[in-house]
C-alpha positions in Angstrom: 110.6 82.1 201.7 111.7 85.0 199.7 114.6 85.7 197.7 115.8 88.5 199.5 115.0 86.3 202.9 116.9 83.3 201.4 120.1 85.0 200.4 120.0 86.7 203.4 119.8 83.2 205.3 122.6 81.6 203.7 125.4 82.7 205.4 123.6 81.1 208.3 122.7 78.2 206.7 126.8 78.0 205.7 127.8 78.6 209.4 125.8 75.9 210.4 126.8 73.3 207.5 130.4 74.5 208.6 129.4 73.5 213.0 128.3 69.9 211.4 131.5 69.1 209.8 133.6 70.2 212.5 131.4 68.0 215.2 131.8 65.0 212.3 128.4 65.2 211.4 126.7 65.1 207.5 125.3 68.3 206.4 121.8 66.9 204.8 118.9 68.6 202.7 116.2 68.2 205.3 119.2 69.8 207.9 120.0 72.9 205.8 116.0 73.0 205.1 115.2 73.4 208.5 118.0 76.1 209.4 116.8 78.1 206.6 113.3 78.3 207.6 114.8 79.2 211.0 117.3 81.5 209.9 114.4 83.4 207.0 112.7 84.3 209.8 112.4 87.1 212.3 109.9 85.5 214.3 110.0 82.7 217.4 108.7 79.7 215.4 107.5 76.5 216.9 107.8 73.3 215.3 105.1 72.9 214.2 105.4 76.5 212.4 108.6 74.8 210.6 106.9 72.1 209.2 104.1 74.2 208.1 106.8 76.2 206.3 108.4 73.6 205.4 105.0 71.7 203.3 104.6 75.0 202.1 108.0 74.9 200.4 107.4 71.5 199.5 109.8 69.7 202.0 108.4 66.7 204.1 110.3 66.6 206.6 109.3 64.9 209.7 109.0 66.5 213.5 111.7 64.0 214.6 114.1 65.0 211.8 112.5 68.8 212.7 113.6 68.7 217.0 117.1 66.7 216.2 117.7 69.8 213.7 116.7 72.1 216.3 118.8 70.6 218.9 121.8 70.5 216.6 121.2 74.5 215.6 120.9 75.2 219.5 123.4 73.2 220.4 125.4 75.1 217.7 124.8 78.2 219.8 123.3 80.2 216.2 119.8 79.2 217.6 118.2 79.9 221.1 115.4 78.2 222.2 112.4 80.0 224.5 109.9 78.7 226.5 107.3 81.1 226.5 104.6 78.8 229.4 102.6 77.7 225.8 103.2 74.1 226.3 105.9 73.7 223.6 109.2 75.9 222.6 109.6 78.5 220.0 112.7 79.0 218.0 114.7 81.8 217.1 118.0 83.2 215.1 120.6 84.4 217.9 122.1 86.6 214.4 119.3 88.5 213.7 118.6 92.2 213.4 118.8 92.5 217.1 120.6 89.9 218.9 120.2 91.1 222.2 116.9 92.2 222.7 114.4 91.0 225.2 110.7 89.8 225.3 107.0 90.6 225.7 104.7 87.8 225.4 100.8 88.6 225.3 98.9 85.9 227.6 95.7 86.4 225.6 97.0 86.0 222.0 100.2 84.4 222.3 101.9 87.1 220.0 105.7 87.7 221.1 107.2 91.1 220.9 110.8 92.0 221.1 112.1 94.8 222.5 115.9 96.6 223.5 116.6 97.6 227.1 119.4 99.8 227.8 118.6 99.5 231.2 119.9 95.7 231.4 122.8 96.4 230.1 123.0 99.3 233.0 122.0 96.7 235.4 124.5 93.7 234.2 127.4 96.0 234.4 126.5 97.2 238.0 126.3 94.1 238.8 130.0 92.7 237.5 131.0 96.0 239.4 129.6 95.4 242.4 129.4 92.3 242.9 132.8 91.1 241.1 129.9 88.5 239.1 130.7 88.4 235.6 127.3 88.4 233.6 127.4 85.7 230.1 123.5 86.2 229.0 120.5 87.1 230.6 116.6 86.6 229.9 113.9 89.1 230.1 110.3 88.0 229.7 107.5 90.2 230.8 103.8 88.7 230.6 100.7 90.7 229.9 98.7 92.2 226.9 99.8 93.4 223.5 98.2 96.6 222.4 95.9 94.9 220.0 94.3 92.4 222.4 94.2 95.6 225.3 92.7 97.9 223.0 90.1 94.9 222.1 88.7 95.3 225.8 90.4 92.4 227.1 91.3 92.4 230.7 93.1 90.1 233.0 92.0 89.1 236.1 94.0 89.3 238.9 94.3 85.6 240.6 95.4 86.9 244.2 98.0 85.2 245.6 99.1 81.6 244.4 101.4 79.5 246.5 103.1 76.2 245.3 103.1 75.1 248.8 99.9 73.8 249.9 99.0 74.1 253.9 96.7 71.9 256.0 
């Protein structure tokens, strides 16, 4: 990790350490190393990617410790867990450049792209005004083909109607 990214991640690592102390949990080198990788990235990282980056930095931290630390990071509300239908979860820190954003997920290559939608905020405001429902959070994920896959000629087949209910 570059010095600039490590420096930018430091305030978030300090927040996580404060959370751990408030919960009566020890602040360990392993927990800090996992947090540093997550907070030092603008990507949506899988456990395997986190483990790989830790190894690149010379840290040999087992997956069980990574999973437990990610669970604590999610509980602290500093990190968000995503399931993009890949069979595993991805993690991103919530205090990134764009704390409020939506996701575009390429079903071909798995690329996840962030975008900001003012329209989603308009919908939340309208729901609150018209229905009296106070939104706390939302999640918008759009699945399709990224620009690169689309331009390379990949196309999506229309699978037709799928129904989880079997009829006999």
